[in-house]
MITOR-199298 format. One record per residue (C-alpha): residue number from 0; z, y, x. Coordinates in nm, 3 decimals. Layout:
NUM;Z;Y;X
...
This chain:
0;-2.880;7.164;-7.024
1;-3.090;6.938;-6.800
2;-3.437;6.828;-6.899
3;-3.306;6.472;-6.923
4;-3.041;6.571;-7.177
5;-3.284;6.790;-7.371
6;-3.520;6.500;-7.428
7;-3.242;6.282;-7.565
8;-3.275;6.468;-7.890
9;-3.650;6.391;-7.934
10;-3.713;6.051;-7.773
11;-4.012;5.965;-7.993
12;-4.206;6.276;-7.887
13;-4.125;6.216;-7.524
14;-4.247;5.855;-7.539
15;-4.566;5.956;-7.717
16;-4.631;6.209;-7.439
17;-4.565;5.947;-7.170
18;-4.819;5.711;-7.328
19;-5.103;5.964;-7.309
20;-5.365;5.938;-7.035
21;-5.265;6.129;-6.724
22;-4.896;6.143;-6.809
23;-4.807;5.892;-6.536
24;-4.907;5.952;-6.175
25;-4.975;5.632;-5.976
26;-4.858;5.603;-5.614
27;-4.889;5.312;-5.373
28;-4.659;5.185;-5.098
29;-4.804;4.952;-4.833
30;-4.688;4.598;-4.761
31;-4.770;4.466;-4.412
32;-4.772;4.143;-4.219
33;-4.479;4.164;-3.980
34;-4.649;3.993;-3.687
35;-4.969;4.203;-3.693
36;-4.873;4.508;-3.906
37;-5.196;4.455;-4.102
38;-5.184;4.615;-4.448
39;-5.219;4.323;-4.689
40;-5.104;4.476;-5.019
41;-4.964;4.780;-5.197
42;-4.690;4.801;-5.454
43;-4.797;5.022;-5.742
44;-4.532;5.270;-5.858
45;-4.540;5.530;-6.134
46;-4.418;5.887;-6.130
47;-4.364;6.108;-6.434
48;-4.640;6.373;-6.420
49;-4.580;6.567;-6.742
50;-4.209;6.659;-6.744
51;-4.050;6.904;-6.503
52;-3.707;6.859;-6.349
53;-3.544;6.529;-6.272
54;-3.712;6.298;-6.522
55;-3.795;5.967;-6.348
56;-3.987;5.661;-6.450
57;-3.652;5.480;-6.483
58;-3.541;5.741;-6.738
59;-3.860;5.676;-6.936
60;-3.809;5.299;-6.918
61;-3.451;5.330;-7.043
62;-3.571;5.549;-7.326
63;-3.848;5.303;-7.414
64;-3.597;5.019;-7.414
65;-3.375;5.203;-7.662
66;-3.676;5.274;-7.885
67;-3.798;4.914;-7.868
68;-4.122;5.016;-7.690
69;-4.052;4.896;-7.335
70;-4.344;4.651;-7.326
71;-4.583;4.921;-7.449
72;-4.480;5.167;-7.177
73;-4.484;4.905;-6.899
74;-4.835;4.789;-6.987
75;-4.954;5.151;-7.002
76;-4.815;5.207;-6.653
77;-4.974;4.883;-6.529
78;-5.318;4.982;-6.667
79;-5.289;5.322;-6.498
80;-5.202;5.160;-6.163
81;-5.481;4.902;-6.180
82;-5.742;5.167;-6.269
83;-5.638;5.395;-5.981
84;-5.624;5.106;-5.734
85;-5.971;4.983;-5.831
86;-6.115;5.336;-5.825
87;-6.000;5.383;-5.466
88;-6.147;5.052;-5.353
89;-5.809;4.996;-5.189
90;-5.767;4.694;-4.960
91;-5.566;4.381;-5.029
92;-5.357;4.295;-5.330
93;-5.182;4.514;-5.585
94;-4.821;4.442;-5.679
95;-4.745;4.547;-6.036
96;-4.391;4.561;-6.179
97;-4.337;4.401;-6.518
98;-3.997;4.317;-6.663
99;-3.918;3.979;-6.809
100;-3.832;4.168;-7.127
101;-4.188;4.297;-7.154
102;-4.350;3.964;-7.066
103;-4.144;3.783;-7.331
104;-4.175;4.055;-7.598
105;-4.243;3.901;-7.940
106;-4.535;4.134;-8.012
107;-4.714;4.047;-7.686
108;-4.913;3.744;-7.585
109;-4.999;3.651;-7.227
110;-5.360;3.743;-7.317
111;-5.245;4.102;-7.382
112;-5.089;4.125;-7.036
113;-5.399;3.977;-6.874
114;-5.626;4.217;-7.062
115;-5.415;4.519;-6.965
116;-5.427;4.432;-6.597
117;-5.798;4.349;-6.580
118;-5.944;4.604;-6.824
119;-6.047;4.837;-6.540
120;-6.246;4.566;-6.367
121;-5.984;4.473;-6.108
122;-6.004;4.103;-6.021
123;-5.687;3.934;-6.158
124;-5.681;3.725;-5.840
125;-5.594;4.045;-5.650
126;-5.288;4.115;-5.868
127;-4.932;4.002;-5.800
128;-4.687;4.050;-6.086
129;-4.342;4.152;-5.965
130;-4.092;4.022;-6.217
131;-3.822;4.285;-6.245
132;-3.527;4.240;-6.475
133;-3.250;4.488;-6.527
134;-3.101;4.260;-6.795
135;-3.002;3.895;-6.785
136;-3.293;3.658;-6.853
137;-3.160;3.425;-7.118
138;-3.438;3.168;-7.082
139;-3.592;3.144;-6.733
140;-3.782;2.833;-6.848
141;-3.953;3.031;-7.127
142;-4.040;3.306;-6.880
143;-4.185;3.046;-6.643
144;-4.410;2.916;-6.922
145;-4.545;3.265;-6.997
146;-4.607;3.334;-6.629
147;-4.788;3.002;-6.596
148;-5.069;3.137;-6.815
149;-5.114;3.440;-6.591
150;-5.095;3.227;-6.277
151;-5.368;3.003;-6.417
152;-5.597;3.309;-6.423
153;-5.547;3.373;-6.053
154;-5.249;3.608;-6.053
155;-4.960;3.552;-5.815
156;-4.595;3.589;-5.916
157;-4.324;3.767;-5.718
158;-3.950;3.780;-5.783
159;-3.830;4.133;-5.711
160;-3.501;4.261;-5.563
161;-3.359;3.921;-5.473
162;-2.998;3.962;-5.366
163;-2.925;4.235;-5.620
164;-2.913;4.267;-5.996
165;-3.006;3.956;-6.192
166;-3.254;3.798;-5.951
167;-3.092;3.465;-5.872
168;-3.155;3.109;-5.760
169;-3.196;2.988;-6.118
170;-3.488;3.230;-6.162
171;-3.630;3.126;-5.825
172;-3.613;2.757;-5.913
173;-3.749;2.796;-6.267
174;-4.044;3.033;-6.219
175;-4.146;2.903;-5.872
176;-4.261;3.245;-5.747
177;-4.530;3.273;-5.481
178;-4.336;3.563;-5.329
179;-3.968;3.662;-5.321
180;-3.885;4.020;-5.224
181;-3.549;4.045;-5.047
182;-3.358;4.346;-5.173
183;-3.308;4.643;-4.940
184;-2.930;4.589;-4.953
185;-2.978;4.280;-4.734
186;-3.256;4.422;-4.514
187;-3.124;4.771;-4.443
188;-2.873;4.717;-4.160
189;-2.980;4.356;-4.097
190;-2.975;4.412;-3.719
191;-2.612;4.528;-3.732
192;-2.452;4.294;-3.987
193;-2.364;3.932;-3.912
194;-2.302;3.879;-4.284
195;-2.643;4.005;-4.393
196;-2.806;3.802;-4.116
197;-2.638;3.481;-4.234
198;-2.755;3.537;-4.593
199;-3.113;3.625;-4.497
200;-3.132;3.325;-4.265
201;-3.033;3.104;-4.557
202;-3.300;3.263;-4.776
203;-3.557;3.189;-4.506
204;-3.459;2.823;-4.515
205;-3.483;2.811;-4.896
206;-3.819;2.988;-4.890
207;-3.956;2.742;-4.635
208;-3.839;2.447;-4.842
209;-3.991;2.585;-5.163
210;-4.313;2.717;-5.011
211;-4.237;3.081;-5.093
212;-4.346;3.387;-4.895
213;-4.077;3.646;-4.825
214;-4.109;4.025;-4.824
215;-3.831;4.236;-4.676
216;-3.785;4.556;-4.878
217;-3.625;4.879;-4.766
218;-3.728;4.857;-4.399
219;-3.626;5.186;-4.239
220;-3.482;5.089;-3.899
221;-3.709;4.956;-3.620
222;-3.430;4.719;-3.511
223;-3.426;4.562;-3.860
224;-3.802;4.507;-3.843
225;-3.772;4.335;-3.505
226;-3.502;4.102;-3.639
227;-3.724;4.023;-3.939
228;-4.002;3.929;-3.697
229;-3.760;3.709;-3.505
230;-3.651;3.533;-3.827
231;-4.011;3.468;-3.925
232;-4.011;3.682;-4.242
233;-4.386;3.730;-4.292
234;-4.407;4.061;-4.482
235;-4.231;4.398;-4.482
236;-4.217;4.708;-4.699
237;-4.022;5.031;-4.666
238;-4.023;5.392;-4.549
239;-4.065;5.284;-4.186
240;-4.394;5.119;-4.284
241;-4.510;5.390;-4.522
242;-4.390;5.612;-4.805
243;-4.538;5.586;-5.157
244;-4.852;5.801;-5.170
245;-5.139;5.871;-5.408
246;-5.391;5.721;-5.167
247;-5.357;5.361;-5.055
248;-5.368;5.328;-4.678
249;-5.592;5.098;-4.474
250;-5.368;5.077;-4.167
251;-5.022;5.182;-4.053
252;-4.959;5.463;-3.806
253;-4.953;5.422;-3.428
254;-4.579;5.499;-3.430
255;-4.514;5.199;-3.652
256;-4.726;4.977;-3.430
257;-4.524;5.086;-3.129
258;-4.211;4.943;-3.294
259;-4.337;4.587;-3.255
260;-4.527;4.640;-2.932
261;-4.221;4.546;-2.730
262;-4.188;4.176;-2.657
263;-3.808;4.199;-2.629
264;-3.612;3.936;-2.817
265;-3.358;4.114;-3.042
266;-2.990;4.043;-2.992
267;-2.871;3.924;-3.329
268;-2.541;4.056;-3.471
269;-2.245;3.822;-3.453
270;-1.894;3.830;-3.598
271;-1.673;4.057;-3.387
272;-1.342;3.933;-3.523
273;-1.164;3.614;-3.622
274;-1.299;3.601;-3.976
275;-1.572;3.827;-4.103
276;-1.564;3.961;-4.459
277;-1.239;3.773;-4.529
278;-0.955;4.018;-4.477
279;-0.619;3.843;-4.479
280;-0.319;4.069;-4.523
281;0.057;4.040;-4.508
282;0.066;4.070;-4.888
283;-0.108;3.733;-4.911
284;0.208;3.572;-4.770
285;0.445;3.777;-4.990
286;0.736;3.588;-5.144
287;0.934;3.774;-5.407
288;1.299;3.763;-5.308
289;1.617;3.943;-5.416
290;1.780;4.188;-5.175
291;2.135;4.306;-5.117
292;2.279;4.651;-5.046
293;2.504;4.745;-4.751
294;2.812;4.776;-4.975
295;2.786;4.411;-5.079
296;3.003;4.158;-4.898
297;2.921;3.848;-4.698
298;3.084;3.647;-4.976
299;2.825;3.786;-5.220
300;2.546;3.698;-4.976
301;2.675;3.339;-4.955
302;2.677;3.320;-5.334
303;2.320;3.450;-5.342
304;2.208;3.177;-5.101
305;2.376;2.914;-5.322
306;2.198;3.051;-5.628
307;1.860;3.062;-5.449
308;1.838;2.755;-5.223
309;1.472;2.832;-5.141
310;1.562;3.157;-4.962
311;1.550;3.142;-4.583
312;1.689;3.496;-4.553
313;1.782;3.800;-4.756
314;1.693;4.164;-4.687
315;1.950;4.442;-4.676
316;1.810;4.746;-4.856
317;1.943;5.101;-4.873
318;1.785;5.351;-5.113
319;1.488;5.118;-5.150
320;1.422;5.097;-4.774
321;1.499;4.779;-4.575
322;1.752;4.825;-4.294
323;1.815;4.465;-4.190
324;1.771;4.094;-4.254
325;2.033;3.821;-4.294
326;1.931;3.472;-4.184
327;2.070;3.185;-4.401
328;2.117;2.944;-4.110
329;2.303;3.198;-3.895
330;2.532;3.294;-4.184
331;2.617;2.928;-4.248
332;2.690;2.871;-3.880
333;2.914;3.179;-3.851
334;3.101;3.115;-4.172
335;3.164;2.752;-4.071
336;3.366;2.860;-3.768
337;3.749;2.851;-3.791
338;3.898;3.146;-3.984
339;3.552;3.305;-4.018
340;3.559;3.311;-4.397
341;3.901;3.478;-4.401
342;3.783;3.738;-4.146
343;3.428;3.806;-4.268
344;3.402;3.719;-4.637
345;3.513;4.062;-4.766
346;3.334;4.264;-4.497
347;3.002;4.438;-4.548
348;2.700;4.211;-4.519
349;2.569;4.442;-4.245
350;2.811;4.267;-4.006
351;2.588;3.958;-3.999
352;2.245;4.116;-4.038
353;1.969;4.156;-3.780
354;1.934;4.534;-3.770
355;1.588;4.520;-3.607
356;1.385;4.286;-3.830
357;1.008;4.261;-3.837
358;0.895;4.498;-4.114
359;0.530;4.493;-4.219
360;0.336;4.698;-4.470
361;0.164;4.484;-4.731
362;-0.181;4.595;-4.607
363;-0.125;4.500;-4.243
364;-0.366;4.231;-4.120
365;-0.220;3.894;-4.031
366;-0.429;3.885;-3.714
367;-0.239;4.189;-3.586
368;0.080;3.979;-3.595
369;-0.055;3.729;-3.340
370;0.096;3.933;-3.054
371;0.435;3.917;-3.226
372;0.419;3.538;-3.225
373;0.332;3.537;-2.855
374;0.624;3.768;-2.769
375;0.947;3.663;-2.600
376;1.169;3.744;-2.901
377;1.128;3.437;-3.121
378;1.388;3.539;-3.383
379;1.096;3.638;-3.603
380;0.995;3.273;-3.639
381;1.334;3.188;-3.792
382;1.400;3.516;-3.975
383;1.050;3.570;-4.106
384;0.959;3.925;-4.195
385;1.011;4.193;-4.458
386;0.714;4.316;-4.663
387;0.706;4.680;-4.773
388;0.483;4.910;-4.975
389;0.486;5.266;-4.841
390;0.821;5.193;-4.678
391;0.983;5.047;-4.988
392;1.102;4.686;-5.004
393;0.868;4.438;-5.175
394;0.974;4.093;-5.059
395;0.980;3.847;-4.769
396;0.747;3.627;-4.568
397;0.840;3.317;-4.370
398;0.771;3.258;-4.002
399;0.637;2.913;-4.087
400;0.372;3.054;-4.322
401;0.280;3.321;-4.066
402;0.233;3.068;-3.784
403;0.026;2.839;-4.006
404;-0.209;3.113;-4.131
405;-0.255;3.281;-3.792
406;-0.336;2.939;-3.643
407;-0.596;2.885;-3.914
408;-0.747;3.224;-3.836
409;-0.767;3.139;-3.467
410;-0.931;2.803;-3.534
411;-1.187;2.963;-3.762
412;-1.249;3.236;-3.504
413;-1.321;2.976;-3.236
414;-1.609;2.842;-3.444
415;-1.785;3.177;-3.412
416;-1.663;3.325;-3.085
417;-1.416;3.304;-2.800
418;-1.075;3.365;-2.964
419;-0.955;3.594;-2.685
420;-1.252;3.833;-2.657
421;-1.443;3.747;-2.980
422;-1.760;3.732;-2.770
423;-2.010;3.452;-2.847
424;-1.916;3.120;-2.686
425;-2.120;2.841;-2.530
426;-2.327;2.737;-2.830
427;-2.453;3.084;-2.938
428;-2.512;3.177;-2.573
429;-2.732;2.870;-2.526
430;-2.912;2.947;-2.854
431;-2.997;3.299;-2.736
432;-3.112;3.170;-2.398
433;-3.348;2.930;-2.577
434;-3.481;3.220;-2.788
435;-3.554;3.412;-2.469
436;-3.740;3.112;-2.330
437;-3.943;3.086;-2.650
438;-4.016;3.461;-2.632
439;-4.198;3.404;-2.306
440;-4.119;3.736;-2.138
441;-3.924;3.834;-1.827
442;-3.544;3.825;-1.840
443;-3.245;3.780;-1.609
444;-2.945;3.549;-1.638
445;-2.622;3.668;-1.473
446;-2.317;3.443;-1.436
447;-1.999;3.654;-1.409
448;-1.669;3.527;-1.269
449;-1.338;3.657;-1.125
450;-1.219;3.577;-0.774
451;-0.873;3.422;-0.732
452;-0.797;3.458;-1.102
453;-0.579;3.145;-1.122
454;-0.322;3.273;-0.867
455;-0.312;3.606;-1.055
456;-0.256;3.425;-1.385
457;0.011;3.197;-1.235
458;0.190;3.486;-1.067
459;0.194;3.741;-1.351
460;0.174;3.513;-1.654
461;-0.090;3.445;-1.916
462;-0.031;3.773;-2.102
463;-0.143;3.984;-1.808
464;-0.414;3.731;-1.733
465;-0.547;3.782;-2.085
466;-0.545;4.158;-2.023
467;-0.766;4.112;-1.719
468;-1.014;3.895;-1.907
469;-1.026;4.145;-2.193
470;-1.085;4.425;-1.940
471;-1.386;4.241;-1.796
472;-1.510;4.164;-2.148
473;-1.493;4.530;-2.254
474;-1.671;4.649;-1.937
475;-1.952;4.396;-1.984
476;-2.002;4.506;-2.344
477;-1.979;4.874;-2.249
478;-2.246;4.867;-1.977
479;-2.519;4.657;-2.141
480;-2.781;4.767;-2.391
481;-2.664;4.590;-2.710
482;-3.016;4.591;-2.856
483;-3.157;4.404;-2.553
484;-2.876;4.233;-2.364
485;-2.653;3.944;-2.475
486;-2.296;3.895;-2.348
487;-2.138;3.551;-2.385
488;-1.787;3.429;-2.295
489;-1.835;3.066;-2.194
490;-1.472;2.990;-2.109
491;-1.172;3.110;-1.911
492;-1.282;3.391;-1.680
493;-1.652;3.293;-1.694
494;-1.908;3.508;-1.871
495;-2.287;3.503;-1.897
496;-2.506;3.810;-1.951
497;-2.867;3.757;-2.062
498;-3.044;4.077;-1.962
499;-3.374;4.212;-2.091
500;-3.299;4.562;-1.958
501;-3.520;4.650;-1.662
502;-3.229;4.821;-1.486
503;-3.005;4.515;-1.509
504;-2.908;4.528;-1.140
505;-2.782;4.887;-1.168
506;-2.585;4.791;-1.479
507;-2.423;4.502;-1.292
508;-2.318;4.734;-1.011
509;-2.164;4.978;-1.260
510;-1.963;4.691;-1.412
511;-1.840;4.584;-1.067
512;-1.743;4.941;-0.973
513;-1.564;5.001;-1.304
514;-1.367;4.676;-1.277
515;-1.263;4.750;-0.918
516;-1.144;5.095;-1.028
517;-0.942;4.979;-1.330
518;-0.812;4.632;-1.241
519;-0.551;4.758;-0.987
520;-0.351;4.886;-1.286
521;-0.279;4.520;-1.365
522;-0.112;4.454;-1.028
523;0.242;4.544;-0.927
524;0.271;4.831;-0.681
525;0.406;4.608;-0.399
526;0.115;4.367;-0.431
527;-0.132;4.655;-0.418
528;0.028;4.781;-0.097
529;-0.020;4.439;0.063
530;-0.372;4.405;-0.077
531;-0.294;4.092;-0.275
532;-0.025;3.844;-0.367
533;0.127;3.522;-0.242
534;0.083;3.205;-0.441
535;-0.022;2.842;-0.418
536;-0.374;2.707;-0.391
537;-0.507;2.418;-0.599
538;-0.341;2.168;-0.361
539;-0.006;2.340;-0.403
540;0.001;2.491;-0.054
541;0.133;2.849;-0.008
542;-0.143;3.101;0.051
543;-0.214;3.473;0.040
544;-0.473;3.577;-0.220
545;-0.651;3.915;-0.212
546;-0.671;4.128;-0.526
547;-0.898;3.987;-0.794
548;-1.257;4.120;-0.804
549;-1.576;4.048;-0.996
550;-1.855;3.829;-0.859
551;-2.197;3.779;-1.015
552;-2.483;3.540;-0.960
553;-2.822;3.640;-1.099
554;-3.146;3.453;-1.164
555;-3.459;3.653;-1.247
556;-3.714;3.465;-1.456
557;-4.080;3.544;-1.515
558;-4.358;3.367;-1.710
559;-4.434;3.084;-1.716
560;-4.070;3.029;-1.803
561;-3.871;2.710;-1.743
562;-3.829;2.512;-2.060
563;-3.470;2.392;-2.014
564;-3.182;2.630;-2.081
565;-2.943;2.397;-1.899
566;-3.143;2.421;-1.575
567;-3.139;2.802;-1.588
568;-2.764;2.808;-1.651
569;-2.707;2.577;-1.352
570;-2.911;2.808;-1.126
571;-2.706;3.111;-1.237
572;-2.383;2.920;-1.168
573;-2.516;2.827;-0.823
574;-2.598;3.191;-0.752
575;-2.242;3.287;-0.852
576;-2.095;3.027;-0.615
577;-2.316;3.162;-0.338
578;-2.178;3.512;-0.405
579;-1.822;3.378;-0.370
580;-1.899;3.196;-0.045
581;-2.071;3.501;0.102
582;-1.791;3.734;-0.018
583;-2.039;3.965;-0.195
584;-2.017;4.106;-0.544
585;-2.373;4.019;-0.650
586;-2.606;3.747;-0.527
587;-2.961;3.740;-0.667
588;-3.191;3.442;-0.649
589;-3.560;3.531;-0.597
590;-3.766;3.571;-0.915
591;-3.846;3.226;-1.052
592;-4.126;3.099;-1.272
593;-4.207;2.751;-1.395
594;-3.973;2.453;-1.409
595;-3.679;2.487;-1.169
């Protein structure tokens, strides 16, 4: 039996032991300013010092809650923390956790809380109360009134774990906290999640409007800390900054300082697909529809269509598995021909079925069907598709519904990224360029283009043209440093790379070499033998065009930086045109500083 289970049989004795002096061990975790990494506060935490095994402070709090003594235990822990913090002459403020349940307990008055926190001589003005609530707060307005008394005596109020549990916007609006601590769920992985980034950005806007300071909790990844700095979140806490320890620290380690020593502007995560966090599956277009078996006749199928006028088709199913699809319109056309009813009515329905229908599992994404819609066989638009679950027939979907929903997905995708490559488009590329200008450090802008792409696209068709653009997109993404370099697809076969990597020129050359090695696979063998293809120029005149290659124009920028993103983009485009005229793969303008 575990220690935790053993104590369930004598909760009163365990609580009495926990309330004795020395039963709780105080530890302190630093909170720092993100821009300077100065230690400005510590969160006080309690550890169980008297029970062996896996007993935690949360176990004690749950036990106290069941016994109706939660407020008593929380105030005992707060007194212990305040005494230890004052005895160490620790710097900055002390953050003390108190639940709304304890603050609003009928047997307590705000004076009792104030006395508990200041009995050791610690100035109340150095204390921030973190309101934690593992239960729903039924009256945020009543809680706000109780906290107002403590605030009037110099204490600050923080709302803990925002984004998880019961911390919500109603609490934020009612208690008007001085500080809101963003839960680690939103902070941990912030540099890799477009969804988390969008939420935290919104919280930053709310905090600015309401005059609230933000603390990011759970900081463990240096990249997350750099994104927090970029967003303007003023304070950070987490294992990267410092672990809870018995002694409060006066400064963070040199390793932590090194994290923010770089002046690089972080590349923020962006959606990499048509719709993030909104999976749309074939099952969402499912229409329940009756099916027929191979032994049934065409006459029975006709009767089924009369009975169900909404059906556009009917599936033919054998042993639960679909083997074909019968289109209503085609059946009507065939049966309307002379003598067709006499010849076909009593025959098996398989005589009129499409034996190669589109069959989709219910969990297949709708986006994956976009290539089907672009294909040459357009029967699927009229026939629709069959929906299955583990190979067994479920129902039907219509081509009309599929086209409509895929179109909606594409439109929504275009708001976030180029719909072909899912790379950021013009607007986010310009936004990142402006962030680099504001950052004030050296960077390089490279405009990337394909030579003679239009003749290639006209000759082979848009499908192979799309393949070439996707090839270039994948090579650009593969050869940059995603933490430093930004790749944007600004239209057609034009891309922009915003480099902060020092070895940007070598990376560009690797991209050029890789494209030249892989792009010949997109040409027909005869065209490769001749070194190109014949087509028409923009005036419509016949011309020979060499095989498509990559050209790049680069502009290196150094402080003081130009202030207009548009001017920098124009210079990069000019450098790219110069590369085309000179028939070179990469043309670099001399390093520029100041207004171009």
